[in-house]
N, C-alpha and C positions, 0 to 999 in steps of 0.2 A: 857839291855845296854851292850855295849862292851867297856871294859877298862875304865870305869868311876866309881869313888867312890865319893859319896857326903856325907857331914856331916854338921850339923847345930849346932852352939853354939849361943844361944840367937837369934839374928836376922841376924847372919852372916852365909851365905852359903859358904862352901869350897868345891871345886871340885878338885879331884886328877886324873891325867891321866899319865900313863907311856908312855913317848914319844919314848921309845926304841921298842915298839911293833908295829906291823902292821897287818891288816886283809885283805890284798890284794887290788886289784884295785876296784875303785868305779864302779857304773853301767855304767858310760860314758867311763870309762877306762882312763880318763885324770889324775886322782889322785890316791894316795894310802891312804886308810883309816887307821888312827891311833886309833881313838876312836869315838863312836857315841852313842847318847841317843836313836837312832833308832826311831825317831819321837818325838813329844812333850810328855813329861812325867810329872806326878805330882811329886812335891818335897815332900819326906817323912816328915810328921809332919806339912806340910804347903800345904795342898791339894788345896787351892785356887790359889797357885802359880804353874806355869808350867815352864819346861825347854826344850829347843831344842838345842842340841849340836852336832856339827860335828868338828872333828879335823882331818886334812889331810895334805899331802905333795904332791908336784908335782912329777910326775913320772920321 
């Protein structure tokens, strides 16, 4: 994952993303990637649950 931190307290998933970072243009070149799970990922400690996350801004 790029620029994504996850933590679980009880049944609450918290996701942290630093909005000041960027990882360059997306494959299409239309947006700038800020954070990504890079596809669907299992949530640590809750393997039956998955997450797919993309955070981006317009170019």
